[in-house]
N, CA, C and O atoms as CSV, one atom per row, in Angstrom:
chain,resi,resn,atom,element,x,y,z
A,1,MET,N,N,95.521,113.159,85.563
A,1,MET,CA,C,95.991,111.815,85.828
A,1,MET,C,C,96.288,111.669,87.316
A,1,MET,O,O,96.833,112.575,87.947
A,2,LYS,N,N,95.917,110.505,87.868
A,2,LYS,CA,C,96.184,110.204,89.270
A,2,LYS,C,C,97.428,109.319,89.386
A,2,LYS,O,O,97.822,108.638,88.439
A,3,SER,N,N,98.024,109.353,90.564
A,3,SER,CA,C,99.189,108.528,90.849
A,3,SER,C,C,99.020,107.919,92.237
A,3,SER,O,O,98.552,108.580,93.163
A,4,TYR,N,N,99.405,106.652,92.370
A,4,TYR,CA,C,99.300,105.911,93.628
A,4,TYR,C,C,100.629,105.208,93.853
A,4,TYR,O,O,101.224,104.675,92.916
A,5,ARG,N,N,101.095,105.209,95.099
A,5,ARG,CA,C,102.343,104.522,95.454
A,5,ARG,C,C,102.174,103.824,96.788
A,5,ARG,O,O,101.630,104.388,97.737
A,6,LYS,N,N,102.653,102.574,96.847
A,6,LYS,CA,C,102.619,101.826,98.103
A,6,LYS,C,C,103.789,100.845,98.113
A,6,LYS,O,O,104.171,100.300,97.078
A,7,GLU,N,N,104.343,100.634,99.295
A,7,GLU,CA,C,105.369,99.616,99.475
A,7,GLU,C,C,104.783,98.429,100.217
A,7,GLU,O,O,104.113,98.592,101.237
A,8,LEU,N,N,105.036,97.244,99.706
A,8,LEU,CA,C,104.645,95.996,100.358
A,8,LEU,C,C,105.921,95.348,100.889
A,8,LEU,O,O,106.939,95.314,100.198
A,9,TRP,N,N,105.863,94.839,102.107
A,9,TRP,CA,C,107.035,94.227,102.739
A,9,TRP,C,C,106.837,92.724,102.875
A,9,TRP,O,O,105.744,92.255,103.192
A,10,PHE,N,N,107.908,91.976,102.630
A,10,PHE,CA,C,107.877,90.520,102.737
A,10,PHE,C,C,109.100,90.038,103.500
A,10,PHE,O,O,110.212,90.522,103.288
A,11,THR,N,N,108.879,89.075,104.393
A,11,THR,CA,C,109.961,88.378,105.076
A,11,THR,C,C,109.704,86.891,104.891
A,11,THR,O,O,108.693,86.369,105.361
A,12,THR,N,N,110.604,86.218,104.216
A,12,THR,CA,C,110.411,84.799,103.944
A,12,THR,C,C,111.058,83.950,105.037
A,12,THR,O,O,112.011,84.366,105.696
A,13,ALA,N,N,110.517,82.763,105.204
A,13,ALA,CA,C,111.040,81.832,106.204
A,13,ALA,C,C,112.270,81.096,105.690
A,13,ALA,O,O,113.067,80.584,106.476
A,14,SER,N,N,112.425,81.043,104.369
A,14,SER,CA,C,113.556,80.329,103.792
A,14,SER,C,C,114.335,81.252,102.866
A,14,SER,O,O,113.898,82.360,102.555
A,15,ARG,N,N,115.473,80.785,102.442
A,15,ARG,CA,C,116.339,81.600,101.584
A,15,ARG,C,C,115.675,81.890,100.240
A,15,ARG,O,O,115.748,83.013,99.741
A,16,ARG,N,N,115.027,80.880,99.652
A,16,ARG,CA,C,114.352,81.049,98.366
A,16,ARG,C,C,112.885,80.717,98.519
A,16,ARG,O,O,112.514,79.712,99.126
A,17,GLU,N,N,112.057,81.581,97.956
A,17,GLU,CA,C,110.610,81.371,98.059
A,17,GLU,C,C,109.909,82.166,96.965
A,17,GLU,O,O,110.350,83.252,96.592
A,18,LEU,N,N,108.814,81.613,96.457
A,18,LEU,CA,C,107.951,82.319,95.515
A,18,LEU,C,C,106.627,82.585,96.210
A,18,LEU,O,O,106.025,81.675,96.781
A,19,ILE,N,N,106.173,83.840,96.162
A,19,ILE,CA,C,104.930,84.236,96.831
A,19,ILE,C,C,104.000,84.854,95.803
A,19,ILE,O,O,104.375,85.799,95.109
A,20,ASN,N,N,102.787,84.324,95.702
A,20,ASN,CA,C,101.789,84.907,94.818
A,20,ASN,C,C,101.273,86.188,95.469
A,20,ASN,O,O,100.658,86.137,96.534
A,21,ILE,N,N,101.520,87.330,94.838
A,21,ILE,CA,C,101.123,88.624,95.410
A,21,ILE,C,C,99.975,89.266,94.619
A,21,ILE,O,O,99.687,90.448,94.804
A,22,THR,N,N,99.331,88.511,93.757
A,22,THR,CA,C,98.262,89.057,92.908
A,22,THR,C,C,97.162,89.701,93.736
A,22,THR,O,O,96.729,90.807,93.414
A,23,ALA,N,N,96.697,89.044,94.790
A,23,ALA,CA,C,95.608,89.595,95.617
A,23,ALA,C,C,96.029,90.924,96.245
A,23,ALA,O,O,95.229,91.858,96.310
A,24,LYS,N,N,97.271,91.015,96.704
A,24,LYS,CA,C,97.757,92.270,97.299
A,24,LYS,C,C,97.800,93.393,96.260
A,24,LYS,O,O,97.503,94.545,96.578
A,25,ILE,N,N,98.169,93.061,95.027
A,25,ILE,CA,C,98.220,94.078,93.978
A,25,ILE,C,C,96.803,94.509,93.608
A,25,ILE,O,O,96.569,95.685,93.332
A,26,ARG,N,N,95.863,93.577,93.600
A,26,ARG,CA,C,94.454,93.939,93.350
A,26,ARG,C,C,93.930,94.877,94.445
A,26,ARG,O,O,93.185,95.814,94.157
A,27,GLU,N,N,94.321,94.622,95.701
A,27,GLU,CA,C,93.933,95.517,96.805
A,27,GLU,C,C,94.498,96.918,96.579
A,27,GLU,O,O,93.808,97.914,96.797
A,28,CYS,N,N,95.736,96.990,96.148
A,28,CYS,CA,C,96.345,98.294,95.852
A,28,CYS,C,C,95.568,99.007,94.746
A,28,CYS,O,O,95.320,100.210,94.833
A,29,LEU,N,N,95.193,98.278,93.723
A,29,LEU,CA,C,94.440,98.880,92.623
A,29,LEU,C,C,93.102,99.423,93.119
A,29,LEU,O,O,92.696,100.516,92.724
A,30,GLN,N,N,92.419,98.678,93.974
A,30,GLN,CA,C,91.159,99.169,94.548
A,30,GLN,C,C,91.389,100.431,95.370
A,30,GLN,O,O,90.624,101.389,95.261
A,31,GLU,N,N,92.437,100.440,96.194
A,31,GLU,CA,C,92.773,101.621,96.996
A,31,GLU,C,C,93.051,102.842,96.121
A,31,GLU,O,O,92.708,103.967,96.486
A,32,SER,N,N,93.668,102.616,94.975
A,32,SER,CA,C,94.072,103.726,94.097
A,32,SER,C,C,92.877,104.409,93.440
A,32,SER,O,O,92.946,105.590,93.097
A,33,LYS,N,N,91.784,103.671,93.264
A,33,LYS,CA,C,90.590,104.156,92.571
A,33,LYS,C,C,90.872,104.516,91.102
A,33,LYS,O,O,90.110,105.258,90.483
A,34,ILE,N,N,91.963,103.989,90.561
A,34,ILE,CA,C,92.290,104.206,89.149
A,34,ILE,C,C,91.586,103.138,88.315
A,34,ILE,O,O,91.644,101.949,88.628
A,35,ARG,N,N,90.925,103.579,87.258
A,35,ARG,CA,C,90.136,102.680,86.406
A,35,ARG,C,C,90.832,102.338,85.084
A,35,ARG,O,O,90.624,101.260,84.527
A,36,GLU,N,N,91.658,103.263,84.590
A,36,GLU,CA,C,92.367,103.058,83.321
A,36,GLU,C,C,93.792,103.557,83.495
A,36,GLU,O,O,94.004,104.707,83.881
A,37,GLY,N,N,94.768,102.706,83.214
A,37,GLY,CA,C,96.153,103.145,83.359
A,37,GLY,C,C,97.121,101.987,83.354
A,37,GLY,O,O,96.907,100.977,82.685
A,38,LEU,N,N,98.202,102.151,84.118
A,38,LEU,CA,C,99.259,101.151,84.196
A,38,LEU,C,C,99.650,100.918,85.652
A,38,LEU,O,O,99.655,101.840,86.468
A,39,CYS,N,N,99.974,99.682,85.951
A,39,CYS,CA,C,100.399,99.286,87.290
A,39,CYS,C,C,101.797,98.687,87.187
A,39,CYS,O,O,102.001,97.657,86.544
A,40,LEU,N,N,102.759,99.351,87.833
A,40,LEU,CA,C,104.129,98.868,87.904
A,40,LEU,C,C,104.329,98.187,89.251
A,40,LEU,O,O,103.947,98.728,90.289
A,41,VAL,N,N,104.924,97.009,89.232
A,41,VAL,CA,C,105.253,96.290,90.468
A,41,VAL,C,C,106.711,95.889,90.350
A,41,VAL,O,O,107.075,95.130,89.452
A,42,ASN,N,N,107.565,96.398,91.263
A,42,ASN,CA,C,108.974,96.027,91.155
A,42,ASN,C,C,109.614,95.764,92.514
A,42,ASN,O,O,109.289,96.382,93.527
A,43,ALA,N,N,110.540,94.814,92.474
A,43,ALA,CA,C,111.320,94.464,93.661
A,43,ALA,C,C,112.325,95.571,93.912
A,43,ALA,O,O,112.985,96.040,92.985
A,44,MET,N,N,112.443,95.988,95.164
A,44,MET,CA,C,113.345,97.076,95.536
A,44,MET,C,C,114.667,96.550,96.103
A,44,MET,O,O,115.410,97.286,96.753
A,45,HIS,N,N,114.947,95.290,95.854
A,45,HIS,CA,C,116.177,94.667,96.353
A,45,HIS,C,C,116.804,93.854,95.230
A,45,HIS,O,O,116.095,93.221,94.448
A,46,ILE,N,N,118.093,93.870,95.149
A,46,ILE,CA,C,118.839,93.295,94.029
A,46,ILE,C,C,118.869,91.763,94.037
A,46,ILE,O,O,119.333,91.157,93.071
A,47,THR,N,N,118.386,91.133,95.102
A,47,THR,CA,C,118.346,89.670,95.162
A,47,THR,C,C,116.908,89.151,95.225
A,47,THR,O,O,116.662,88.038,95.689
A,48,ALA,N,N,115.968,89.961,94.756
A,48,ALA,CA,C,114.558,89.569,94.709
A,48,ALA,C,C,113.999,89.941,93.345
A,48,ALA,O,O,114.572,90.764,92.630
A,49,SER,N,N,112.880,89.331,92.994
A,49,SER,CA,C,112.312,89.487,91.665
A,49,SER,C,C,110.803,89.657,91.737
A,49,SER,O,O,110.170,89.250,92.712
A,50,VAL,N,N,110.235,90.256,90.711
A,50,VAL,CA,C,108.788,90.246,90.492
A,50,VAL,C,C,108.583,89.773,89.063
A,50,VAL,O,O,109.212,90.288,88.139
A,51,PHE,N,N,107.711,88.802,88.880
A,51,PHE,CA,C,107.468,88.257,87.545
A,51,PHE,C,C,106.022,87.762,87.443
A,51,PHE,O,O,105.325,87.628,88.448
A,52,ILE,N,N,105.595,87.498,86.228
A,52,ILE,CA,C,104.249,86.984,85.971
A,52,ILE,C,C,104.372,85.589,85.387
A,52,ILE,O,O,105.147,85.352,84.460
A,53,ASN,N,N,103.593,84.665,85.947
A,53,ASN,CA,C,103.527,83.318,85.410
A,53,ASN,C,C,102.330,82.603,86.014
A,53,ASN,O,O,101.489,83.229,86.659
A,54,ASP,N,N,102.252,81.311,85.810
A,54,ASP,CA,C,101.163,80.469,86.280
A,54,ASP,C,C,101.394,80.086,87.745
A,54,ASP,O,O,102.534,79.869,88.156
A,55,ASP,N,N,100.327,80.004,88.525
A,55,ASP,CA,C,100.421,79.578,89.922
A,55,ASP,C,C,100.199,78.072,89.991
A,55,ASP,O,O,99.115,77.607,90.345
A,56,GLU,N,N,101.232,77.325,89.650
A,56,GLU,CA,C,101.150,75.873,89.604
A,56,GLU,C,C,102.384,75.315,90.304
A,56,GLU,O,O,103.510,75.641,89.927
A,57,SER,N,N,102.184,74.480,91.316
A,57,SER,CA,C,103.285,74.031,92.170
A,57,SER,C,C,104.368,73.279,91.402
A,57,SER,O,O,105.549,73.422,91.720
A,58,GLY,N,N,104.004,72.496,90.417
A,58,GLY,CA,C,105.004,71.787,89.625
A,58,GLY,C,C,105.909,72.756,88.885
A,58,GLY,O,O,107.118,72.545,88.801
A,59,LEU,N,N,105.323,73.817,88.350
A,59,LEU,CA,C,106.106,74.839,87.665
A,59,LEU,C,C,107.039,75.548,88.640
A,59,LEU,O,O,108.182,75.850,88.299
A,60,HIS,N,N,106.557,75.812,89.846
A,60,HIS,CA,C,107.398,76.459,90.862
A,60,HIS,C,C,108.588,75.575,91.215
A,60,HIS,O,O,109.698,76.079,91.387
A,61,ASP,N,N,108.378,74.272,91.324
A,61,ASP,CA,C,109.494,73.339,91.557
A,61,ASP,C,C,110.463,73.364,90.381
A,61,ASP,O,O,111.679,73.303,90.565
A,62,ASP,N,N,109.911,73.455,89.164
A,62,ASP,CA,C,110.763,73.527,87.980
A,62,ASP,C,C,111.622,74.786,87.990
A,62,ASP,O,O,112.802,74.738,87.642
A,63,PHE,N,N,111.031,75.916,88.391
A,63,PHE,CA,C,111.820,77.149,88.507
A,63,PHE,C,C,112.986,76.946,89.465
A,63,PHE,O,O,114.120,77.311,89.156
A,64,GLU,N,N,112.709,76.367,90.620
A,64,GLU,CA,C,113.741,76.159,91.637
A,64,GLU,C,C,114.878,75.302,91.080
A,64,GLU,O,O,116.048,75.652,91.230
A,65,LYS,N,N,114.544,74.199,90.448
A,65,LYS,CA,C,115.569,73.298,89.909
A,65,LYS,C,C,116.338,73.961,88.776
A,65,LYS,O,O,117.562,73.846,88.712
A,66,TRP,N,N,115.645,74.646,87.888
A,66,TRP,CA,C,116.276,75.301,86.743
A,66,TRP,C,C,117.214,76.414,87.196
A,66,TRP,O,O,118.347,76.509,86.726
A,67,LEU,N,N,116.737,77.251,88.109
A,67,LEU,CA,C,117.574,78.344,88.606
A,67,LEU,C,C,118.792,77.819,89.353
A,67,LEU,O,O,119.879,78.387,89.256
A,68,GLU,N,N,118.607,76.741,90.095
A,68,GLU,CA,C,119.740,76.173,90.837
A,68,GLU,C,C,120.773,75.577,89.885
A,68,GLU,O,O,121.966,75.588,90.185
A,69,LYS,N,N,120.330,75.058,88.746
A,69,LYS,CA,C,121.285,74.575,87.736
A,69,LYS,C,C,122.030,75.737,87.097
A,69,LYS,O,O,123.232,75.646,86.847
A,70,LEU,N,N,121.317,76.833,86.833
A,70,LEU,CA,C,121.939,78.001,86.198
A,70,LEU,C,C,122.932,78.690,87.127
A,70,LEU,O,O,124.020,79.084,86.704
A,71,ALA,N,N,122.552,78.833,88.390
A,71,ALA,CA,C,123.376,79.557,89.369
A,71,ALA,C,C,123.293,78.845,90.713
A,71,ALA,O,O,122.545,79.276,91.591
A,72,PRO,N,N,124.045,77.767,90.889
A,72,PRO,CA,C,123.970,77.022,92.144
A,72,PRO,C,C,124.430,77.856,93.337
A,72,PRO,O,O,125.393,78.618,93.252
A,73,GLU,N,N,123.724,77.694,94.437
A,73,GLU,CA,C,124.088,78.432,95.653
A,73,GLU,C,C,125.487,78.068,96.136
A,73,GLU,O,O,126.272,78.946,96.495
A,74,LYS,N,N,125.798,76.772,96.144
A,74,LYS,CA,C,127.072,76.291,96.695
A,74,LYS,C,C,127.857,75.552,95.623
A,74,LYS,O,O,127.249,75.009,94.700
A,75,PRO,N,N,129.156,75.507,95.704
A,75,PRO,CA,C,129.972,76.079,96.762
A,75,PRO,C,C,130.081,77.601,96.622
A,75,PRO,O,O,130.187,78.137,95.519
A,76,TYR,N,N,130.051,78.262,97.749
A,76,TYR,CA,C,130.116,79.722,97.761
A,76,TYR,C,C,131.397,80.235,97.099
A,76,TYR,O,O,131.428,81.332,96.543
A,77,SER,N,N,132.434,79.432,97.171
A,77,SER,CA,C,133.745,79.863,96.646
A,77,SER,C,C,133.780,79.976,95.119
A,77,SER,O,O,134.750,80.499,94.572
A,78,GLN,N,N,132.757,79.503,94.427
A,78,GLN,CA,C,132.758,79.564,92.963
A,78,GLN,C,C,132.512,80.979,92.426
A,78,GLN,O,O,132.697,81.233,91.236
A,79,TYR,N,N,132.096,81.900,93.304
A,79,TYR,CA,C,131.767,83.259,92.882
A,79,TYR,C,C,132.739,84.270,93.479
A,79,TYR,O,O,133.037,84.213,94.672
A,80,ARG,N,N,133.229,85.185,92.667
A,80,ARG,CA,C,134.111,86.244,93.162
A,80,ARG,C,C,133.382,87.173,94.124
A,80,ARG,O,O,133.981,87.651,95.088
A,81,HIS,N,N,132.109,87.436,93.882
A,81,HIS,CA,C,131.307,88.314,94.745
A,81,HIS,C,C,131.269,87.802,96.182
A,81,HIS,O,O,131.182,88.591,97.123
A,82,ASN,N,N,131.333,86.511,96.347
A,82,ASN,CA,C,131.163,85.913,97.669
A,82,ASN,C,C,132.339,86.116,98.612
A,82,ASN,O,O,132.373,85.502,99.678
A,83,GLY,N,N,133.274,86.932,98.267
A,83,GLY,CA,C,134.312,87.295,99.215
A,83,GLY,C,C,133.763,88.180,100.320
A,83,GLY,O,O,134.316,88.225,101.419
A,84,PHE,N,N,132.677,88.884,100.032
A,84,PHE,CA,C,132.066,89.798,101.002
A,84,PHE,C,C,130.731,89.258,101.528
A,84,PHE,O,O,130.365,89.503,102.678
A,85,GLU,N,N,130.021,88.537,100.693
A,85,GLU,CA,C,128.725,87.971,101.057
A,85,GLU,C,C,128.664,86.552,100.511
A,85,GLU,O,O,129.612,86.074,99.887
A,86,ASP,N,N,127.539,85.883,100.753
A,86,ASP,CA,C,127.373,84.533,100.213
A,86,ASP,C,C,126.146,84.450,99.310
A,86,ASP,O,O,125.474,83.420,99.270
A,87,ASN,N,N,125.849,85.538,98.582
A,87,ASN,CA,C,124.598,85.566,97.832
A,87,ASN,C,C,124.757,85.869,96.343
A,87,ASN,O,O,123.818,86.356,95.713
A,88,ALA,N,N,125.920,85.591,95.776
A,88,ALA,CA,C,126.126,85.844,94.346
A,88,ALA,C,C,125.074,85.118,93.507
A,88,ALA,O,O,124.576,85.665,92.523
A,89,ASP,N,N,124.738,83.895,93.893
A,89,ASP,CA,C,123.735,83.138,93.145
A,89,ASP,C,C,122.392,83.856,93.131
A,89,ASP,O,O,121.676,83.805,92.131
A,90,ALA,N,N,122.043,84.521,94.223
A,90,ALA,CA,C,120.765,85.244,94.307
A,90,ALA,C,C,120.736,86.420,93.333
A,90,ALA,O,O,119.700,86.702,92.731
A,91,HIS,N,N,121.862,87.102,93.177
A,91,HIS,CA,C,121.945,88.200,92.210
A,91,HIS,C,C,121.719,87.675,90.792
A,91,HIS,O,O,121.007,88.294,90.001
A,92,LEU,N,N,122.322,86.546,90.480
A,92,LEU,CA,C,122.178,85.966,89.143
A,92,LEU,C,C,120.755,85.484,88.899
A,92,LEU,O,O,120.202,85.699,87.820
A,93,LYS,N,N,120.160,84.835,89.891
A,93,LYS,CA,C,118.780,84.351,89.756
A,93,LYS,C,C,117.815,85.512,89.540
A,93,LYS,O,O,116.891,85.405,88.732
A,94,ARG,N,N,118.016,86.604,90.242
A,94,ARG,CA,C,117.174,87.790,90.075
A,94,ARG,C,C,117.281,88.335,88.653
A,94,ARG,O,O,116.282,88.744,88.062
A,95,THR,N,N,118.493,88.339,88.109
A,95,THR,CA,C,118.684,88.852,86.755
A,95,THR,C,C,117.889,88.039,85.748
A,95,THR,O,O,117.297,88.596,84.824
A,96,VAL,N,N,117.872,86.727,85.922
A,96,VAL,CA,C,117.131,85.850,85.016
A,96,VAL,C,C,115.614,86.044,85.174
A,96,VAL,O,O,114.892,86.078,84.177
A,97,MET,N,N,115.132,86.169,86.406
A,97,MET,CA,C,113.688,86.229,86.654
A,97,MET,C,C,113.106,87.633,86.484
A,97,MET,O,O,111.896,87.775,86.312
A,98,GLY,N,N,113.931,88.656,86.528
A,98,GLY,CA,C,113.456,90.006,86.250
A,98,GLY,C,C,113.179,90.829,87.493
A,98,GLY,O,O,112.956,90.302,88.583
A,99,ARG,N,N,113.201,92.135,87.294
A,99,ARG,CA,C,113.025,93.093,88.386
A,99,ARG,C,C,111.575,93.514,88.573
A,99,ARG,O,O,111.143,93.759,89.700
A,100,GLU,N,N,110.809,93.603,87.471
A,100,GLU,CA,C,109.503,94.252,87.545
A,100,GLU,C,C,108.545,93.720,86.498
A,100,GLU,O,O,108.928,93.018,85.562
A,101,VAL,N,N,107.283,94.081,86.692
A,101,VAL,CA,C,106.248,93.847,85.689
A,101,VAL,C,C,105.391,95.102,85.579
A,101,VAL,O,O,105.269,95.872,86.532
A,102,VAL,N,N,104.807,95.293,84.420
A,102,VAL,CA,C,103.838,96.360,84.190
A,102,VAL,C,C,102.579,95.692,83.661
A,102,VAL,O,O,102.622,94.918,82.705
A,103,ILE,N,N,101.443,96.011,84.308
A,103,ILE,CA,C,100.173,95.417,83.934
A,103,ILE,C,C,99.219,96.532,83.540
A,103,ILE,O,O,99.100,97.533,84.246
A,104,ALA,N,N,98.545,96.360,82.421
A,104,ALA,CA,C,97.525,97.320,82.020
A,104,ALA,C,C,96.366,97.266,83.013
A,104,ALA,O,O,96.018,96.202,83.524
A,105,VAL,N,N,95.777,98.425,83.275
A,105,VAL,CA,C,94.572,98.524,84.098
A,105,VAL,C,C,93.435,98.937,83.170
A,105,VAL,O,O,93.495,99.983,82.524
A,106,THR,N,N,92.402,98.106,83.112
A,106,THR,CA,C,91.258,98.342,82.242
A,106,THR,C,C,89.981,98.156,83.040
A,106,THR,O,O,89.766,97.106,83.647
A,107,SER,N,N,89.148,99.161,83.039
A,107,SER,CA,C,87.872,99.118,83.772
A,107,SER,C,C,88.083,98.760,85.239
A,107,SER,O,O,87.279,98.035,85.825
A,108,GLY,N,N,89.161,99.266,85.833
A,108,GLY,CA,C,89.433,99.045,87.252
A,108,GLY,C,C,89.959,97.670,87.605
A,108,GLY,O,O,89.987,97.304,88.780
A,109,GLU,N,N,90.379,96.895,86.603
A,109,GLU,CA,C,90.893,95.535,86.827
A,109,GLU,C,C,92.277,95.384,86.217
A,109,GLU,O,O,92.620,96.068,85.253
A,110,LEU,N,N,93.067,94.484,86.786
A,110,LEU,CA,C,94.337,94.108,86.165
A,110,LEU,C,C,94.010,93.338,84.893
A,110,LEU,O,O,93.261,92.362,84.934
A,111,ASP,N,N,94.556,93.762,83.785
A,111,ASP,CA,C,94.205,93.206,82.474
A,111,ASP,C,C,95.161,92.061,82.130
A,111,ASP,O,O,96.131,92.237,81.394
A,112,PHE,N,N,94.857,90.884,82.685
A,112,PHE,CA,C,95.693,89.694,82.540
A,112,PHE,C,C,95.233,88.808,81.395
A,112,PHE,O,O,94.080,88.854,80.967
A,113,GLY,N,N,96.175,87.995,80.908
A,113,GLY,CA,C,95.836,86.883,80.044
A,113,GLY,C,C,95.450,85.693,80.917
A,113,GLY,O,O,95.551,85.766,82.142
A,114,PRO,N,N,95.011,84.604,80.302
A,114,PRO,CA,C,94.615,83.421,81.074
A,114,PRO,C,C,95.765,82.914,81.946
A,114,PRO,O,O,96.903,82.826,81.485
A,115,TRP,N,N,95.475,82.591,83.170
A,115,TRP,CA,C,96.385,81.970,84.131
A,115,TRP,C,C,97.455,82.898,84.670
A,115,TRP,O,O,98.223,82.477,85.535
A,116,GLU,N,N,97.552,84.136,84.211
A,116,GLU,CA,C,98.615,85.011,84.683
A,116,GLU,C,C,98.394,85.451,86.125
A,116,GLU,O,O,97.294,85.838,86.519
A,117,GLN,N,N,99.477,85.378,86.902
A,117,GLN,CA,C,99.495,85.790,88.291
A,117,GLN,C,C,100.822,86.521,88.523
A,117,GLN,O,O,101.790,86.307,87.793
A,118,ILE,N,N,100.860,87.385,89.546
A,118,ILE,CA,C,102.074,88.135,89.866
A,118,ILE,C,C,102.765,87.472,91.053
A,118,ILE,O,O,102.127,87.144,92.054
A,119,PHE,N,N,104.081,87.279,90.929
A,119,PHE,CA,C,104.850,86.627,91.981
A,119,PHE,C,C,106.007,87.493,92.453
A,119,PHE,O,O,106.642,88.204,91.673
A,120,TYR,N,N,106.260,87.412,93.750
A,120,TYR,CA,C,107.477,87.927,94.348
A,120,TYR,C,C,108.407,86.733,94.491
A,120,TYR,O,O,108.055,85.740,95.127
A,121,GLY,N,N,109.580,86.827,93.906
A,121,GLY,CA,C,110.576,85.766,94.001
A,121,GLY,C,C,111.704,86.214,94.912
A,121,GLY,O,O,112.375,87.210,94.640
A,122,GLU,N,N,111.908,85.481,95.987
A,122,GLU,CA,C,112.976,85.787,96.946
A,122,GLU,C,C,114.094,84.767,96.763
A,122,GLU,O,O,113.850,83.560,96.769
A,123,PHE,N,N,115.334,85.266,96.598
A,123,PHE,CA,C,116.467,84.387,96.358
A,123,PHE,C,C,117.555,84.494,97.425
A,123,PHE,O,O,118.546,83.766,97.379
A,124,ASP,N,N,117.371,85.398,98.381
A,124,ASP,CA,C,118.309,85.551,99.499
A,124,ASP,C,C,117.519,86.068,100.703
A,124,ASP,O,O,117.747,87.182,101.174
A,125,GLY,N,N,116.609,85.265,101.180
A,125,GLY,CA,C,115.611,85.723,102.136
A,125,GLY,C,C,115.988,85.673,103.598
A,125,GLY,O,O,117.158,85.720,103.977
A,126,LYS,N,N,114.946,85.576,104.402
A,126,LYS,CA,C,114.991,85.550,105.859
A,126,LYS,C,C,115.197,86.933,106.451
A,126,LYS,O,O,115.642,87.065,107.591
A,127,ARG,N,N,114.872,87.971,105.675
A,127,ARG,CA,C,114.874,89.338,106.198
A,127,ARG,C,C,113.867,90.154,105.401
A,127,ARG,O,O,113.488,89.777,104.292
A,128,ALA,N,N,113.443,91.256,105.963
A,128,ALA,CA,C,112.397,92.081,105.347
A,128,ALA,C,C,112.912,92.750,104.076
A,128,ALA,O,O,113.989,93.345,104.051
A,129,LYS,N,N,112.113,92.632,103.032
A,129,LYS,CA,C,112.401,93.293,101.754
A,129,LYS,C,C,111.094,93.856,101.207
A,129,LYS,O,O,110.005,93.398,101.553
A,130,ARG,N,N,111.231,94.860,100.343
A,130,ARG,CA,C,110.026,95.538,99.884
A,130,ARG,C,C,109.841,95.478,98.383
A,130,ARG,O,O,110.781,95.310,97.607
A,131,VAL,N,N,108.574,95.625,98.015
A,131,VAL,CA,C,108.130,95.696,96.639
A,131,VAL,C,C,107.398,97.013,96.473
A,131,VAL,O,O,106.557,97.365,97.301
A,132,LEU,N,N,107.705,97.738,95.421
A,132,LEU,CA,C,107.035,98.994,95.128
A,132,LEU,C,C,105.876,98.751,94.169
A,132,LEU,O,O,106.024,98.061,93.160
A,133,VAL,N,N,104.722,99.328,94.495
A,133,VAL,CA,C,103.561,99.309,93.606
A,133,VAL,C,C,103.305,100.764,93.222
A,133,VAL,O,O,103.084,101.609,94.090
A,134,LYS,N,N,103.334,101.053,91.934
A,134,LYS,CA,C,103.081,102.398,91.419
A,134,LYS,C,C,102.018,102.279,90.336
A,134,LYS,O,O,102.211,101.596,89.330
A,135,ILE,N,N,100.895,102.953,90.555
A,135,ILE,CA,C,99.789,102.903,89.598
A,135,ILE,C,C,99.514,104.325,89.124
A,135,ILE,O,O,99.357,105.242,89.930
A,136,ILE,N,N,99.457,104.494,87.803
A,136,ILE,CA,C,99.132,105.804,87.241
A,136,ILE,C,C,97.987,105.667,86.256
A,136,ILE,O,O,97.852,104.645,85.584
A,137,GLY,N,N,97.175,106.687,86.173
A,137,GLY,CA,C,96.056,106.671,85.227
A,137,GLY,C,C,94.914,107.524,85.720
A,137,GLY,O,O,95.090,108.396,86.571
A,138,ASP,N,N,93.760,107.267,85.186
A,138,ASP,CA,C,92.535,108.010,85.547
A,138,ASP,C,C,91.475,107.083,86.111
A,138,ASP,O,O,90.386,107.533,86.466
């Protein structure tokens, strides 16, 4: 069995952003030369997420509005965590959206259902953060 590991770095221009990283993960899979196995993609920061969904701008706006209703950024004073930082909402949003995804690799391709894409979700951005890609198989 082969193993491949790579870190991808992202710096967002805004505090919250969704980035389609599917093409980057496909590049990693090609680099790995693994044809059958599993691909793990996970955010290495507690205020960021990796998830699978549709790449549709209306849905992305819906995520933003829904997450902001669940865990509003302001007022900062509503969170006990914010005595040290101002990102309690980002921790909560990450918990809802998830830390990682695992995708089957079949015949050297990511084995997706229709419309599935991989996203990096940033909830406390404007600084460099990393995503781990780990692929195992033959």
